[in-house]
N, C-alpha and C positions, 0 to 999 in steps of 0.2 A: 503494499500499499504506499502511496506517496507521502514523503515525509512531513509536508506542510499538511495534508489532512489530518494525519496522526497527531501533530501538534495542537491543531484547532480543537480536535475532540478531546484531548488531554486537558486542554485549557477550560472548556466549556460543559463537559458531560458530567462532572461530578468524579469522586474519589475512585481510585482503582479499588476493584472488589478482589477479595482473596477468600480461599476455602476457610471454614471456620475451624477451631481447634476439634469440635465434634466431628465434622465431616472428614477430617484428616485421620482421625482414630489413631494418633500416634501413641498412644498408650498401649495399644494392641497390635499394630501393624509394624512390620520393620521398615527402616528408613536407610536409605544409601545416600552417601555424599559422594559427589565427583570431585577430586581435586582437580581435574582438567575438564571443565565444563564444555560441554558440546553445543554447536549451533543447531537451533531449530527454528521453526516457525510455531508460534503459538496464539491461540485465541484468548484474549484478556478482555475485561470489561471495566470501562471508566462510567461509573453511574450504571444506566442500563444500556450503555452503547458499546457493542462488541467491535475489536479491533484485532486483525491479524498483524503480530509484530515480529520482527527478527528478534530472537532471544537466545539466551544460554540456559541450559538444564544445570542446575545446582545440586539439586537432592531430588529424590522421588521415593515413592511408596508404591504398593502393588496397584493403586488407584489414582495417585495424585502425582503431580510434578511441580518442584519449584522452580520457577524461572526468573531470570535477571534480563531487564532491557533497559535501554536508554532512550530517552526522547528529550530532545532539545539540551542535551547535555545533562540531564537528570536521570540518575539510576533509580529504576523501580524494580520492586521484587513482590511476586505473588505466587500462591499455590493455586494451580488450576487442576481440572480432572485431566487424567491421562489422555483420555480421547481428544483433548483440546490441543494437543500438541503433535507436531508431524516434523519429520526429519527436513531439516532446511535443504532447498534446492543448491545445487553444486555453484560455487562462485565461479562467474565466467571471467576468463583471462584473455584481455584483448581491447 
């Protein structure tokens, strides 16, 4: 998605949404941390507005993924459902 559109949505749509502690079930689900975060595309929500962003996976459980991404120089972090994350397309060289 175009960076300017993402910046506009982030500025006006409301706060970044993240899964709750109850949804994550961290007391009962194993969590893995990645020392070398991988590139992905992830659906996140600012207020009620969904955005597909380029992100990095920092941790995951069997059902959820922690992502980190940057918009206009600001770092954001959120937990999203695993199905909201997909492998990032290859970086084009040229």
